[in-house]
Biopython code that builds the backbone (N, CA, C, O; Angstrom):
import numpy as np
from Bio.PDB.StructureBuilder import StructureBuilder

atoms = [
    (1, "UNK", "N", (90.503, 96.256, 107.152)),
    (1, "UNK", "CA", (91.450, 97.157, 106.507)),
    (1, "UNK", "C", (91.589, 96.771, 105.036)),
    (1, "UNK", "O", (91.741, 95.595, 104.704)),
    (2, "UNK", "N", (91.537, 97.766, 104.169)),
    (2, "UNK", "CA", (91.712, 97.515, 102.740)),
    (2, "UNK", "C", (93.172, 97.256, 102.423)),
    (2, "UNK", "O", (94.061, 97.880, 103.002)),
    (3, "UNK", "N", (93.415, 96.339, 101.507)),
    (3, "UNK", "CA", (94.784, 96.053, 101.100)),
    (3, "UNK", "C", (95.065, 96.764, 99.782)),
    (3, "UNK", "O", (95.085, 96.149, 98.716)),
    (4, "UNK", "N", (95.282, 98.073, 99.881)),
    (4, "UNK", "CA", (95.541, 98.875, 98.693)),
    (4, "UNK", "C", (96.815, 98.440, 97.990)),
    (4, "UNK", "O", (96.897, 98.506, 96.763)),
    (5, "UNK", "N", (97.806, 97.998, 98.744)),
    (5, "UNK", "CA", (99.085, 97.618, 98.148)),
    (5, "UNK", "C", (98.898, 96.489, 97.137)),
    (5, "UNK", "O", (99.401, 96.570, 96.016)),
    (6, "UNK", "N", (98.191, 95.459, 97.520)),
    (6, "UNK", "CA", (97.993, 94.314, 96.635)),
    (6, "UNK", "C", (97.243, 94.712, 95.363)),
    (6, "UNK", "O", (97.609, 94.300, 94.262)),
    (7, "UNK", "N", (96.205, 95.505, 95.523)),
    (7, "UNK", "CA", (95.416, 95.955, 94.369)),
    (7, "UNK", "C", (96.279, 96.798, 93.437)),
    (7, "UNK", "O", (96.273, 96.590, 92.223)),
    (8, "UNK", "N", (97.012, 97.740, 93.997)),
    (8, "UNK", "CA", (97.836, 98.627, 93.170)),
    (8, "UNK", "C", (98.936, 97.848, 92.464)),
    (8, "UNK", "O", (99.189, 98.083, 91.282)),
    (9, "UNK", "N", (99.589, 96.934, 93.152)),
    (9, "UNK", "CA", (100.649, 96.150, 92.510)),
    (9, "UNK", "C", (100.127, 95.351, 91.318)),
    (9, "UNK", "O", (100.861, 95.119, 90.358)),
    (10, "UNK", "N", (98.879, 94.935, 91.374)),
    (10, "UNK", "CA", (98.306, 94.138, 90.293)),
    (10, "UNK", "C", (97.698, 94.960, 89.160)),
    (10, "UNK", "O", (97.524, 94.449, 88.054)),
    (11, "UNK", "N", (97.371, 96.232, 89.422)),
    (11, "UNK", "CA", (96.589, 96.974, 88.437)),
    (11, "UNK", "C", (97.119, 98.353, 88.063)),
    (11, "UNK", "O", (96.533, 98.998, 87.194)),
    (12, "UNK", "N", (98.199, 98.838, 88.676)),
    (12, "UNK", "CA", (98.591, 100.221, 88.388)),
    (12, "UNK", "C", (99.069, 100.382, 86.954)),
    (12, "UNK", "O", (99.600, 99.454, 86.344)),
    (13, "UNK", "N", (98.862, 101.604, 86.427)),
    (13, "UNK", "CA", (99.239, 101.898, 85.041)),
    (13, "UNK", "C", (99.673, 103.356, 84.937)),
    (13, "UNK", "O", (99.633, 104.102, 85.916)),
    (14, "UNK", "N", (100.083, 103.743, 83.750)),
    (14, "UNK", "CA", (100.638, 105.069, 83.510)),
    (14, "UNK", "C", (99.920, 105.738, 82.343)),
    (14, "UNK", "O", (99.335, 105.072, 81.489)),
    (15, "UNK", "N", (99.976, 107.059, 82.326)),
    (15, "UNK", "CA", (99.583, 107.813, 81.140)),
    (15, "UNK", "C", (100.878, 108.311, 80.495)),
    (15, "UNK", "O", (101.930, 108.304, 81.134)),
    (16, "UNK", "N", (100.807, 108.735, 79.258)),
    (16, "UNK", "CA", (102.006, 109.237, 78.582)),
    (16, "UNK", "C", (102.596, 110.451, 79.293)),
    (16, "UNK", "O", (103.817, 110.600, 79.351)),
    (17, "UNK", "N", (101.757, 111.304, 79.823)),
    (17, "UNK", "CA", (102.234, 112.540, 80.460)),
    (17, "UNK", "C", (102.917, 112.313, 81.804)),
    (17, "UNK", "O", (103.742, 113.126, 82.222)),
    (18, "UNK", "N", (102.589, 111.233, 82.475)),
    (18, "UNK", "CA", (103.109, 111.039, 83.828)),
    (18, "UNK", "C", (104.620, 110.784, 83.846)),
    (18, "UNK", "O", (105.282, 111.119, 84.828)),
    (19, "UNK", "N", (105.170, 110.206, 82.793)),
    (19, "UNK", "CA", (106.621, 109.952, 82.768)),
    (19, "UNK", "C", (107.393, 111.263, 82.885)),
    (19, "UNK", "O", (108.324, 111.374, 83.683)),
    (20, "UNK", "N", (107.009, 112.239, 82.099)),
    (20, "UNK", "CA", (107.659, 113.547, 82.167)),
    (20, "UNK", "C", (107.442, 114.225, 83.502)),
    (20, "UNK", "O", (108.347, 114.866, 84.036)),
    (21, "UNK", "N", (106.238, 114.085, 84.041)),
    (21, "UNK", "CA", (105.917, 114.686, 85.328)),
    (21, "UNK", "C", (106.778, 114.088, 86.434)),
    (21, "UNK", "O", (107.278, 114.817, 87.290)),
    (22, "UNK", "N", (106.956, 112.771, 86.425)),
    (22, "UNK", "CA", (107.774, 112.117, 87.452)),
    (22, "UNK", "C", (109.220, 112.569, 87.337)),
    (22, "UNK", "O", (109.846, 112.895, 88.346)),
    (23, "UNK", "N", (109.763, 112.593, 86.121)),
    (23, "UNK", "CA", (111.135, 113.073, 85.933)),
    (23, "UNK", "C", (111.292, 114.497, 86.449)),
    (23, "UNK", "O", (112.269, 114.813, 87.128)),
    (24, "UNK", "N", (110.333, 115.349, 86.129)),
    (24, "UNK", "CA", (110.406, 116.753, 86.538)),
    (24, "UNK", "C", (110.306, 116.899, 88.048)),
    (24, "UNK", "O", (111.118, 117.591, 88.662)),
    (25, "UNK", "N", (109.305, 116.244, 88.654)),
    (25, "UNK", "CA", (109.070, 116.407, 90.095)),
    (25, "UNK", "C", (110.183, 115.800, 90.949)),
    (25, "UNK", "O", (110.499, 116.314, 92.021)),
    (26, "UNK", "N", (110.777, 114.699, 90.467)),
    (26, "UNK", "CA", (111.843, 114.048, 91.236)),
    (26, "UNK", "C", (113.229, 114.479, 90.765)),
    (26, "UNK", "O", (114.243, 113.991, 91.263)),
    (27, "UNK", "N", (113.262, 115.399, 89.798)),
    (27, "UNK", "CA", (114.518, 115.913, 89.260)),
    (27, "UNK", "C", (115.398, 114.784, 88.719)),
    (27, "UNK", "O", (116.568, 114.657, 89.077)),
    (28, "UNK", "N", (114.792, 113.959, 87.837)),
    (28, "UNK", "CA", (115.464, 112.808, 87.247)),
    (28, "UNK", "C", (115.469, 112.934, 85.728)),
    (28, "UNK", "O", (114.796, 113.795, 85.162)),
    (29, "UNK", "N", (116.236, 112.066, 85.080)),
    (29, "UNK", "CA", (116.228, 111.972, 83.612)),
    (29, "UNK", "C", (116.188, 110.494, 83.230)),
    (29, "UNK", "O", (117.084, 109.993, 82.552)),
    (30, "UNK", "N", (115.151, 109.815, 83.669)),
    (30, "UNK", "CA", (115.025, 108.384, 83.436)),
    (30, "UNK", "C", (114.184, 108.111, 82.195)),
    (30, "UNK", "O", (113.331, 108.916, 81.822)),
    (31, "UNK", "N", (114.431, 106.976, 81.566)),
    (31, "UNK", "CA", (113.596, 106.534, 80.456)),
    (31, "UNK", "C", (112.280, 105.992, 81.022)),
    (31, "UNK", "O", (112.168, 105.767, 82.227)),
    (32, "UNK", "N", (111.291, 105.784, 80.158)),
    (32, "UNK", "CA", (110.008, 105.242, 80.617)),
    (32, "UNK", "C", (110.156, 103.898, 81.323)),
    (32, "UNK", "O", (109.567, 103.713, 82.389)),
    (33, "UNK", "N", (110.927, 102.940, 80.767)),
    (33, "UNK", "CA", (111.100, 101.661, 81.491)),
    (33, "UNK", "C", (111.807, 101.832, 82.845)),
    (33, "UNK", "O", (111.505, 101.111, 83.796)),
    (34, "UNK", "N", (112.732, 102.771, 82.930)),
    (34, "UNK", "CA", (113.427, 103.011, 84.204)),
    (34, "UNK", "C", (112.465, 103.601, 85.236)),
    (34, "UNK", "O", (112.531, 103.263, 86.418)),
    (35, "UNK", "N", (111.573, 104.484, 84.784)),
    (35, "UNK", "CA", (110.570, 105.048, 85.690)),
    (35, "UNK", "C", (109.642, 103.952, 86.189)),
    (35, "UNK", "O", (109.322, 103.897, 87.376)),
    (36, "UNK", "N", (109.207, 103.074, 85.281)),
    (36, "UNK", "CA", (108.326, 101.975, 85.678)),
    (36, "UNK", "C", (109.002, 101.075, 86.704)),
    (36, "UNK", "O", (108.364, 100.623, 87.656)),
    (37, "UNK", "N", (110.277, 100.817, 86.513)),
    (37, "UNK", "CA", (111.032, 99.988, 87.463)),
    (37, "UNK", "C", (111.135, 100.684, 88.818)),
    (37, "UNK", "O", (110.974, 100.048, 89.860)),
    (38, "UNK", "N", (111.403, 101.988, 88.803)),
    (38, "UNK", "CA", (111.504, 102.758, 90.042)),
    (38, "UNK", "C", (110.183, 102.754, 90.799)),
    (38, "UNK", "O", (110.158, 102.528, 92.008)),
    (39, "UNK", "N", (109.090, 103.004, 90.092)),
    (39, "UNK", "CA", (107.771, 103.049, 90.731)),
    (39, "UNK", "C", (107.400, 101.683, 91.310)),
    (39, "UNK", "O", (106.886, 101.598, 92.426)),
    (40, "UNK", "N", (107.658, 100.632, 90.563)),
    (40, "UNK", "CA", (107.388, 99.279, 91.059)),
    (40, "UNK", "C", (108.188, 99.002, 92.327)),
    (40, "UNK", "O", (107.664, 98.426, 93.280)),
    (41, "UNK", "N", (109.443, 99.407, 92.341)),
    (41, "UNK", "CA", (110.298, 99.199, 93.510)),
    (41, "UNK", "C", (109.774, 99.984, 94.716)),
    (41, "UNK", "O", (109.734, 99.466, 95.831)),
    (42, "UNK", "N", (109.376, 101.228, 94.484)),
    (42, "UNK", "CA", (108.848, 102.048, 95.578)),
    (42, "UNK", "C", (107.585, 101.411, 96.154)),
    (42, "UNK", "O", (107.448, 101.284, 97.371)),
    (43, "UNK", "N", (106.670, 101.015, 95.282)),
    (43, "UNK", "CA", (105.416, 100.403, 95.752)),
    (43, "UNK", "C", (105.694, 99.097, 96.490)),
    (43, "UNK", "O", (105.120, 98.847, 97.550)),
    (44, "UNK", "N", (106.570, 98.269, 95.936)),
    (44, "UNK", "CA", (106.877, 96.965, 96.546)),
    (44, "UNK", "C", (107.525, 97.105, 97.912)),
    (44, "UNK", "O", (107.249, 96.316, 98.815)),
    (45, "UNK", "N", (108.384, 98.104, 98.068)),
    (45, "UNK", "CA", (109.146, 98.262, 99.315)),
    (45, "UNK", "C", (108.398, 99.036, 100.396)),
    (45, "UNK", "O", (108.858, 99.099, 101.536)),
    (46, "UNK", "N", (107.267, 99.617, 100.062)),
    (46, "UNK", "CA", (106.525, 100.426, 101.026)),
    (46, "UNK", "C", (105.573, 99.543, 101.832)),
    (46, "UNK", "O", (104.881, 98.686, 101.282)),
    (47, "UNK", "N", (105.553, 99.768, 103.126)),
    (47, "UNK", "CA", (104.689, 99.002, 104.027)),
    (47, "UNK", "C", (103.220, 99.305, 103.725)),
    (47, "UNK", "O", (102.882, 100.443, 103.400)),
    (48, "UNK", "N", (102.347, 98.305, 103.828)),
    (48, "UNK", "CA", (100.918, 98.523, 103.570)),
    (48, "UNK", "C", (100.312, 99.638, 104.420)),
    (48, "UNK", "O", (99.355, 100.283, 103.994)),
    (49, "UNK", "N", (100.850, 99.870, 105.604)),
    (49, "UNK", "CA", (100.321, 100.932, 106.477)),
    (49, "UNK", "C", (100.585, 102.326, 105.914)),
    (49, "UNK", "O", (99.998, 103.300, 106.385)),
    (50, "UNK", "N", (101.457, 102.436, 104.919)),
    (50, "UNK", "CA", (101.785, 103.730, 104.307)),
    (50, "UNK", "C", (100.948, 104.005, 103.060)),
    (50, "UNK", "O", (101.219, 104.966, 102.339)),
    (51, "UNK", "N", (99.941, 103.183, 102.797)),
    (51, "UNK", "CA", (99.005, 103.386, 101.690)),
    (51, "UNK", "C", (97.750, 104.010, 102.289)),
    (51, "UNK", "O", (96.968, 103.323, 102.945)),
    (52, "UNK", "N", (97.556, 105.290, 102.070)),
    (52, "UNK", "CA", (96.464, 106.024, 102.684)),
    (52, "UNK", "C", (95.523, 106.541, 101.596)),
    (52, "UNK", "O", (95.953, 107.221, 100.664)),
    (53, "UNK", "N", (94.243, 106.213, 101.722)),
    (53, "UNK", "CA", (93.243, 106.692, 100.763)),
    (53, "UNK", "C", (92.594, 107.943, 101.317)),
    (53, "UNK", "O", (92.053, 107.944, 102.423)),
    (54, "UNK", "N", (92.657, 109.026, 100.521)),
    (54, "UNK", "CA", (91.990, 110.281, 100.858)),
    (54, "UNK", "C", (91.212, 110.704, 99.634)),
    (54, "UNK", "O", (91.795, 111.003, 98.593)),
    (55, "UNK", "N", (89.908, 110.730, 99.754)),
    (55, "UNK", "CA", (89.076, 111.089, 98.610)),
    (55, "UNK", "C", (89.233, 110.061, 97.504)),
    (55, "UNK", "O", (89.096, 108.861, 97.742)),
    (56, "UNK", "N", (89.520, 110.528, 96.291)),
    (56, "UNK", "CA", (89.647, 109.609, 95.158)),
    (56, "UNK", "C", (91.072, 109.098, 94.960)),
    (56, "UNK", "O", (91.308, 108.277, 94.074)),
    (57, "UNK", "N", (92.017, 109.562, 95.758)),
    (57, "UNK", "CA", (93.414, 109.183, 95.568)),
    (57, "UNK", "C", (93.952, 108.307, 96.697)),
    (57, "UNK", "O", (93.461, 108.331, 97.826)),
    (58, "UNK", "N", (94.976, 107.539, 96.349)),
    (58, "UNK", "CA", (95.730, 106.776, 97.333)),
    (58, "UNK", "C", (97.135, 107.356, 97.348)),
    (58, "UNK", "O", (97.770, 107.502, 96.303)),
    (59, "UNK", "N", (97.608, 107.681, 98.533)),
    (59, "UNK", "CA", (98.937, 108.249, 98.707)),
    (59, "UNK", "C", (99.839, 107.185, 99.301)),
    (59, "UNK", "O", (99.522, 106.584, 100.327)),
    (60, "UNK", "N", (100.964, 106.960, 98.646)),
    (60, "UNK", "CA", (101.923, 105.953, 99.088)),
    (60, "UNK", "C", (103.176, 106.697, 99.518)),
    (60, "UNK", "O", (103.826, 107.348, 98.701)),
    (61, "UNK", "N", (103.514, 106.603, 100.790)),
    (61, "UNK", "CA", (104.660, 107.334, 101.325)),
    (61, "UNK", "C", (105.779, 106.361, 101.647)),
    (61, "UNK", "O", (105.631, 105.484, 102.498)),
    (62, "UNK", "N", (106.903, 106.527, 100.955)),
    (62, "UNK", "CA", (108.078, 105.704, 101.206)),
    (62, "UNK", "C", (109.124, 106.602, 101.861)),
    (62, "UNK", "O", (109.758, 107.426, 101.202)),
    (63, "UNK", "N", (109.292, 106.425, 103.181)),
    (63, "UNK", "CA", (110.193, 107.281, 103.946)),
    (63, "UNK", "C", (111.661, 107.007, 103.617)),
    (63, "UNK", "O", (112.486, 107.918, 103.685)),
    (64, "UNK", "N", (111.993, 105.781, 103.266)),
    (64, "UNK", "CA", (113.373, 105.431, 102.941)),
    (64, "UNK", "C", (113.842, 106.171, 101.689)),
    (64, "UNK", "O", (114.938, 106.731, 101.667)),
    (65, "UNK", "N", (113.012, 106.173, 100.654)),
    (65, "UNK", "CA", (113.357, 106.840, 99.392)),
    (65, "UNK", "C", (112.918, 108.300, 99.380)),
    (65, "UNK", "O", (113.226, 109.038, 98.445)),
    (66, "UNK", "N", (112.196, 108.715, 100.423)),
    (66, "UNK", "CA", (111.706, 110.084, 100.561)),
    (66, "UNK", "C", (110.872, 110.508, 99.358)),
    (66, "UNK", "O", (111.084, 111.565, 98.763)),
    (67, "UNK", "N", (109.912, 109.641, 99.020)),
    (67, "UNK", "CA", (109.029, 109.869, 97.878)),
    (67, "UNK", "C", (107.598, 109.555, 98.279)),
    (67, "UNK", "O", (107.343, 108.608, 99.023)),
    (68, "UNK", "N", (106.659, 110.365, 97.778)),
    (68, "UNK", "CA", (105.239, 110.080, 97.947)),
    (68, "UNK", "C", (104.614, 109.965, 96.562)),
    (68, "UNK", "O", (104.721, 110.881, 95.747)),
    (69, "UNK", "N", (103.964, 108.841, 96.303)),
    (69, "UNK", "CA", (103.266, 108.619, 95.043)),
    (69, "UNK", "C", (101.788, 108.916, 95.245)),
    (69, "UNK", "O", (101.227, 108.661, 96.311)),
    (70, "UNK", "N", (101.170, 109.456, 94.209)),
    (70, "UNK", "CA", (99.727, 109.682, 94.218)),
    (70, "UNK", "C", (99.126, 108.842, 93.102)),
    (70, "UNK", "O", (99.542, 108.927, 91.946)),
    (71, "UNK", "N", (98.140, 108.028, 93.467)),
    (71, "UNK", "CA", (97.505, 107.112, 92.517)),
    (71, "UNK", "C", (95.993, 107.297, 92.592)),
    (71, "UNK", "O", (95.427, 107.362, 93.682)),
    (72, "UNK", "N", (95.343, 107.382, 91.438)),
    (72, "UNK", "CA", (93.892, 107.471, 91.388)),
    (72, "UNK", "C", (93.315, 106.121, 91.808)),
    (72, "UNK", "O", (93.655, 105.091, 91.227)),
    (73, "UNK", "N", (92.449, 106.126, 92.807)),
    (73, "UNK", "CA", (91.935, 104.860, 93.353)),
    (73, "UNK", "C", (90.914, 104.189, 92.440)),
    (73, "UNK", "O", (90.651, 102.995, 92.590)),
    (74, "UNK", "N", (90.335, 104.929, 91.502)),
    (74, "UNK", "CA", (89.353, 104.337, 90.597)),
    (74, "UNK", "C", (90.002, 103.694, 89.377)),
    (74, "UNK", "O", (89.591, 102.619, 88.940)),
    (75, "UNK", "N", (91.023, 104.361, 88.828)),
    (75, "UNK", "CA", (91.673, 103.869, 87.599)),
    (75, "UNK", "C", (92.996, 103.177, 87.889)),
    (75, "UNK", "O", (93.528, 102.487, 87.019)),
    (76, "UNK", "N", (93.542, 103.344, 89.097)),
    (76, "UNK", "CA", (94.861, 102.820, 89.489)),
    (76, "UNK", "C", (95.975, 103.402, 88.634)),
    (76, "UNK", "O", (97.008, 102.761, 88.444)),
    (77, "UNK", "N", (95.779, 104.608, 88.117)),
    (77, "UNK", "CA", (96.812, 105.294, 87.349)),
    (77, "UNK", "C", (97.692, 106.119, 88.261)),
    (77, "UNK", "O", (97.216, 106.775, 89.188)),
    (78, "UNK", "N", (98.987, 106.074, 87.983)),
    (78, "UNK", "CA", (99.920, 106.930, 88.697)),
    (78, "UNK", "C", (99.647, 108.367, 88.255)),
    (78, "UNK", "O", (99.622, 108.659, 87.059)),
    (79, "UNK", "N", (99.444, 109.261, 89.224)),
    (79, "UNK", "CA", (99.191, 110.658, 88.907)),
    (79, "UNK", "C", (100.483, 111.456, 88.991)),
    (79, "UNK", "O", (100.809, 112.220, 88.083)),
    (80, "UNK", "N", (101.209, 111.278, 90.074)),
    (80, "UNK", "CA", (102.462, 112.020, 90.249)),
    (80, "UNK", "C", (103.303, 111.393, 91.349)),
    (80, "UNK", "O", (102.866, 110.496, 92.070)),
    (81, "UNK", "N", (104.524, 111.899, 91.449)),
    (81, "UNK", "CA", (105.448, 111.516, 92.518)),
    (81, "UNK", "C", (106.042, 112.800, 93.062)),
    (81, "UNK", "O", (106.394, 113.698, 92.296)),
    (82, "UNK", "N", (106.156, 112.893, 94.369)),
    (82, "UNK", "CA", (106.680, 114.105, 95.012)),
    (82, "UNK", "C", (107.828, 113.746, 95.935)),
    (82, "UNK", "O", (107.818, 112.708, 96.597)),
    (83, "UNK", "N", (108.827, 114.635, 95.964)),
    (83, "UNK", "CA", (109.893, 114.500, 96.955)),
    (83, "UNK", "C", (109.337, 114.916, 98.301)),
    (83, "UNK", "O", (108.478, 115.794, 98.391)),
    (84, "UNK", "N", (109.831, 114.283, 99.336)),
    (84, "UNK", "CA", (109.404, 114.661, 100.697)),
    (84, "UNK", "C", (110.524, 115.411, 101.373)),
    (84, "UNK", "O", (110.384, 115.824, 102.524)),
]
sb = StructureBuilder()
sb.init_structure("model")
sb.init_model(0)
sb.init_chain("A")
sb.init_seg("    ")
for serial, (resi, resn, name, xyz) in enumerate(atoms, 1):
    if name == "N":
        sb.init_residue(resn, " ", resi, " ")
    sb.init_atom(name, np.array(xyz, "f"), 0.0, 1.0, " ", f" {name:<3s}", serial, name[0])
structure = sb.get_structure()
């Protein structure tokens, strides 16, 4: 079994556009550092079994926070966050 959680925690990054996308999709008004803190917390608190690779993306589903993150598996960039 691949340990996507460990890899993502060590290498994930952001693009400038993703901050606005996360605020919009999650209906938030957080600053960039607050978004980074939120994403780190979501990834850290999610069980490794909830990291699912489909095609080029890894989907991280956190049922407690009711959020699904999408991360590009090649670049480890956060693509988006969706409410569940």
